[in-house]
Structure formats: structure tokens, C-alpha cells
N, C-alpha and C positions, 0 to 999 in steps of 0.2 A: 370499561372495555377490558375484556380478557385477552391477554397477549402472551403467547408462548415464544420464548427465544430458545432456539437450539444452539447450544454452546453458551455464550453469554458471560463468561468469567474472564476472558482475556481483554485485550485493548478495546476493540470496538464494542464488544458485548457489555463491558463494564459501564461505558459512557451511555450506551443505549438504555440499560437498566436504570441508571441514575435519572436520565431525562424522563423516562416513563413513569417512574415513581413520583417524580416532582409533579407530573401531570395527573397524579391520583389514579393511575391505571393499575389493574390487577395483573401482576407479572408472575409468570411461571418459567423457571429455567429447566431445561432438559440437558444433562451432561453427565459425565462420569463422577462428578463430585470431588475431583482431586484438589480443587482450589476452594472448596467450601469454607474451610477454616480461616482463610485469609481474605475471603471476598467481603468488601466493605458493607454489602447490603444483604448479608446472609439471613437475617431475621426479618427482612422486609419482603421477601419473595417466597413463593412455593417452590420446592425442589422436586424434580423427578430424576432420581439417580438411575442413569441408564446409559450404556454405551450404544450410540446410534447404529453401530455396525452389528449389534446383537438383534437380529431381525425379530425373533420371537418375543424378547422382552420389550423391544420398542413398540411393537404392536399391542401387547397386553397392557403396557404402561399408559398408552393413549386410548385404550378401548373405552368407548362411550364418552370421551372427553370432547368438548367443543370449545373453539376459540374464535374470537373476532379476527385476530391477526396472528399469523405465525411468521417470525423473523428467523431466517436461517443464516447464521454467521459462519458456519464451518462445514459447508457442503463442497467437496472437492471432486467427487466422482459422480457420474450420472446415476449410479445405483443408490447413492445417498438420497437424491431427490425423488427418484422413482418410488422408494419406500414411503417417503412422506406423502406423496400424492395418493398412493394406494391406501394408506392408512387413514388419511384425514380428508380425502377428496370432498366429501359432502358435509363435513363438519367444521369448516373454517370459512371466514369471510373473505380473507385474502392471504396470499403467501408472498412474502417479500424475501427474494433470494439475493444474498450478497455476492454478486459476481465480481468482475475485475475488468478494468480497461485492457488488461492483458489479452482479452479475447481478440483485440485488434491484431495481435501478433499472428493470428491464424491467417491473416491476409498477406503475410510476408512483409516484415518490417525491413525495408531497404531504402536506398536513395530515391527510389521512384515513388515511395509512399507519400501521398499527398497529406499535408497537415493544414489545419488541425484534423485529427481523427474524427470523422463524421459519426453522428449518432444514428446508426442503422444496424440492420441485422448482418453480422459479420461472418457468419458460418455458412456452410460447413466446408472447411479446408483442413486437412491434417497438418500437423506441425510437429517440429522437433521439441517444442516446448510443451511438455505434458500438462503442466498446470493450466496454461492458456487453452490448450486443446480441450481439456476436460471441462473447464468452465464454459467453453463455447458449446460443447455437446449438451450440457445441462440447459443452457438457454434455448438451444434448438428443441430439446425435448419439451420444455415449458411452453414454448410458442405452439408446438404441435398440440399439446393438451388443451391449451386455450382455444385454438382454432377448432378442434374436434369436439371438445367436451365442455368448454367454457370455464376451465380451471382458472381461478382468479389470481394469476401470478403477477408479480412486478419484479423486474430485475434492475438493480442498481449496480453500476460499474464504477467503483471509486478508482482514482489514480493513486498517487502517493498520498497517504494520510499522515499528518504530523500531529504531535501533541505529547504531553507527558506520558511516558510509558511506551511510546512507539520508538523502537530502538535504532532506527536508521540514523537519526541525528546523533545518537549516542556515540557512534563511531568517531564523529568529528568533534563533538563536545568533549569527549574523554581526552582526546589529544590536546585540545586547547586548554582544558582544565590542568593538564600536565605541562603547560607552558611550552608546547611544541610550536615553534615559530615557523616551521616549514611542514607542509603536508603533502605527501606524495599522492599523485593521481595518475593511474595509467590512462593515457589518451589525452586529447586536447582539452577536455574540460569545458568546451564551449557548447556541449549538448544542452538543450533547453529542457527543463523539467517544469511541472505545473502542480505543485503540492497544494493540498487543502488542509486547513486546521480541523481537528476532530469535531469541534462545535458545529462547523458548517456541514460536515458529513452527517451528523446527527440530525440537523435541520432537514436534510434530504430524506432521511428515513421517516421522520415525523410527518412530512408532507405526503410521502407515499402511503402512509396509514390512513390519511383522511381524504385524499383527493381521488374522486371516482374516475377521473380521466386517466389515472395512472395504470389502472388494471389492464393487463395484456400488453404492457409496453416495457421496453428496455431503455434505461437512461444512463448516459455518461454523467459522472458527477465528480467535480473537483473544484479547485479554486479558480479565481479569475486571473491571478498574476502569474507571470512566466519569468523564469530566471535560469541562467546557466549554472552548471555545477560549480565552476570556479567562483562565480559571484556569490553563490549561495554559501559556500564555505567562508568567504570574506565577510558576508553579512552576519553569519553566526559569530565570527570573531569580533566584529564591530559591536554587536549587542553585548558581548561579554567584555568589552573594553580591552581587547587584545589585538596585537598585530600578527599577521600571518602571511606567508608567501606560499602560493600553490606551486608545486614543482610538477610539471606535466611530463611524464616519461612515455615513450611510444608504447602503446597498448599491446601490440603483437609481440614486441621484443620482451616486455615484462612477462607475459604469459609463457613465452618460450623459456625464459630463464628461471622463473619461479614455479617449482613443481607443486608446492603446497596449494591447497585451495584457500585463496586469499580474497576476501570480498570487499568491495568498495561500494557502499550504497550510493545510488543515483549515478553510478559511473557507467553510462550507456555509450554505445558507439554513435547512436543517433539521437536526435531530438524527439520528444514525444509530447506533442501539444494537442489538447483535447477540445472538441466542440461541445459546449454545454448549453447551447441555445435552447435545445428541446426541453430540458428539465426547467429551465428558466421560464420559457413561454408557456408550458403546459401546467406546471405545478407551482410556479411562483418562487422557485428556488433563487436565492440571492446570497452568494458568499459575503460574509461580513468581516472576516479576519484576514488581513493581508499577510504576506509572507513574513515581513519583518515583525509585525505584531504577534504572529504565531510563534516565531522563535522566542520573542520576549516572554510570552505567556508560558511556553514550554520551560524555559529556564527558571522562571519564577517558582514553578511547581516541581522542579526536578528533584528527584530523590537520590541521595548519595549512594544508596544501596543498589541502584541500577548497575548491573554489571553483565558481562557476557554469560554468566551463569544463569541469569534471569532473562536472557535475551530471546524473545520469540522469533527473531530474525535468524537466529543461529541455534534453533532448538536441538539439533542433533549434535552440536558441538564440532561440526566438520570444518568450519571455517576458522582460520586464525585471524582474530580481529586485532590483536595487539602483538606486534613484533617490531619494536622500535629499532632493533639492531639492523634488521634487513631493510627497513625503510631508510635509515640513516645512511646505509651503504649505497643504496640506489641514488639517494639525493646527492651524496658527496660525489659519486662517479659522474652523475649527469651534469652537475654544476661544473665539474672540471672539463667534461667533454664540450659543453656549450661555450665555456671560456676559451678553450683551445680552438674550437671551430670559428668563433667570432674573430679571434686574432688572425687565423689563417685566411679567412675571407678578406679581412681588412688588408693584409699584406698583398694578397693577390690582386685586389682592386688597385692598390697603390702601384704595384709593378706595371699594371696595364694602363696607368694614367687615368684611371676612372674615378679616383678620389683626389681631392685637393688638400 
């Protein structure tokens, strides 16, 4: 089977390439080639060096080429996908678009949003979140092309993907590796997240390649297990054999006081739980790696050279991922506030005769 991966050298693409090569598939990567020298499968794949935003070169590079499957790991704007459809419409067996469960944000994520997020067409609604909105517009376009012209698309909507090289966990692992016994989290930390280990997400892509029922459909995909952010941090510490206390500081107050862009992975105001029954029932998808096992596997293969300089979650360098001084200040102040408040409440209750 001839498979083209657009992108293919970062986190998801690397694992996809590995899995396809193990299955003796003929893999071609189309990207700018900036990571070719460090890519572990450089000599095992065909390379098409091309910036996908260079329309003329993109079209000439793929002229007269045919593929059984195209997997697009890095389409973020509708025009990215429109060019693929125009160029390869009649010369591919199916097109697998890596969407995101963030498309659900287009429905307005608030206290009234019913969980789990259902597996349905969630567009079209404009959003403040440009990433979610553009992913949704892409799905809308693909559905339209399927309905009108039979374009064989499949959209997979991953939630949080975990594994070696995905840097969200790095934020917390780095702190625990540096013997941080307290970790600051803006907000209550009771929001629920539903991560999936990379091997399970790859399983979903492989099923989308071979299952005929998948064509023309959009699928939510993630793991089975659900955990709060606070418990997730404690679980990472447990696997690492360390103790940790999560210090929850009011989210709005933190944002008001801290002017720098300071990112806390998984730190959402709301829970985000996903319905994955459709991909299970129609494609036979079954997550195999639980949250704790995923953390353990990630730590086993963790590379010490992972750092914020190599962090795809902070590609532009705009976020301050490490500033222990400011964290220690907030933790110290909040601990004193809580201690003082507790004593004050205790004394007032005693004064009113409400405590014995």
C-alpha cells in the first residue's frame, strides 16, 4: 500500500511512520525537510521536500502521483485541505485528516455543555478559538466534498495525546525531576481530562486506513479512562516514586496578577469528557493503555534532552514554562492566606458557639 503522510516528522507523524513501516507499507513524507537529518526513519521512506503552502510546488511535486492513503497531520487552515483535494481528488483511495476534539469548542464550552462530548457534526459556529474554528471549517468542507463528489475523507478527532516526546507532561515531569514537592495550579484542578497514549491513537489511524465504513465519517478518539488534573499530577509523582502537593490558586486572580504568558497544560476551567462509542462500534477501536501505564511507558522512554527549546507545545517560545521563583512566591503567599483564613474561621465559629 502506498501511503503519503503530509508532515510526518513530529510527534504523531513519527509514530505513524514507524507503525506503517512495521506493516511493510510504502511510506512517502511530504514536508519542508527541516527534520530530515534527525528523523529516525530517514532512509526508510521517500521524501518529497516541499512547503505545503507553496501551491505551485505542491501541485507539481504531486503531479501524476497516486496513493492508496493520504494522512494529513498538519492541516490547520481550510485552504491547506482545499489544495490537497484539488490536487489529488481522483488519485487517492482515502484521505485521513487529523482533526481535534477542540472542534467541540465551536459549540460553546460552558457549564451547560453536556458531557461526554457526543460524536456528531459540531459545525458551523464561529469561535474565539481560531484553532478549533479552522479545524471545524475543514471538517465542514470535507463533509461537503464527500456529499457532493464522493471525496473519500475520514476525520479523526484526538483529545489529549500522551507519550514520549509529547511535551505537555514535560511541564510536570520536569518539576518533579527537580524535586519540586509543591506544584502550583491556577484553578481548582478538579477538571476532568481524558488522555490517550500514542499507541492507541495510532491504532485508530490504522483502523481508519482499512475499514470501509470509516469513509465519510468523523470520529472522536481518545482513551477510556478519566482523571482530574490534580489526580493526574499526583499519579505522575506516584509513578516517579515522589511525593507532591498540588497548590490550587484562584484562576482569575492568577491571570490578573501574572502578566507574562504562563501555560499550565491540562489546566482548563471545565471538564472535557469525550464519547468514543462510535469509533469503537464502527471501527473496532479499543484503547489498551490506561493512564497510569501510559505515564509509566512515557517515563521509561523519556529523553533527558527534552527541554522547552525542543517543545512543540511552546514552538514560538512565547510561554514561560519554568519560573520557580514566581511559583514559589504564589505558593508561599497562598499557604499563608489559607492558614490565616482557617484560623479566622475557626475563631469566629468558636465565638458563636458553633464549635466545641
